[in-house]
Structures are given as C-alpha cells and as structure tokens.
C-alpha positions, 0 to 999 in steps of 0.5 A, a space after each residue: 500499500 502506498 501512503 498517499 499522505 506522503 505524497 501530499 506531505 513532501 509534493 510529490 508530483 505526478 511523475 514522482 507518484 508514478 516513479 513510486 509506484 514502479 518501484 514499489 510495484 518491482 518489490 511486489 514482483 520479487 525485485 530487490 534494491 538496485 546498486 548505488 548510483 545507478 539508473 535503476 527505478 529500483 535505486 531507492 536513492 533515485 529522485 530523478 526523471 526517467 
C-alpha cells in the first residue's frame, strides 16, 4: 500500500508518484533494490526523471 499522505506532505509530482508506484510494483514482483548510483527504478535513492 502506498501512503498518499506522504505524496501530499512532500509535494510529489505526478511523475514522482508514478516512479514510486513502479518501484513498489518491482518489489511486489520480487525485485530487490539495485546498486547505488545506478539509474534503475529499483535504486531507492533515485529521484530522477526517466
């Protein structure tokens, strides 16, 4: 479950919200976090535009 209150609190854009959903869907499919400094949606530190 994605906490929409966090999106509002930190003013996530629609694109940011989509990226979070994609990331969490990856976890639901069994994908782990990716390495640091990667451009993967599975890198938890990424807040970049894809």
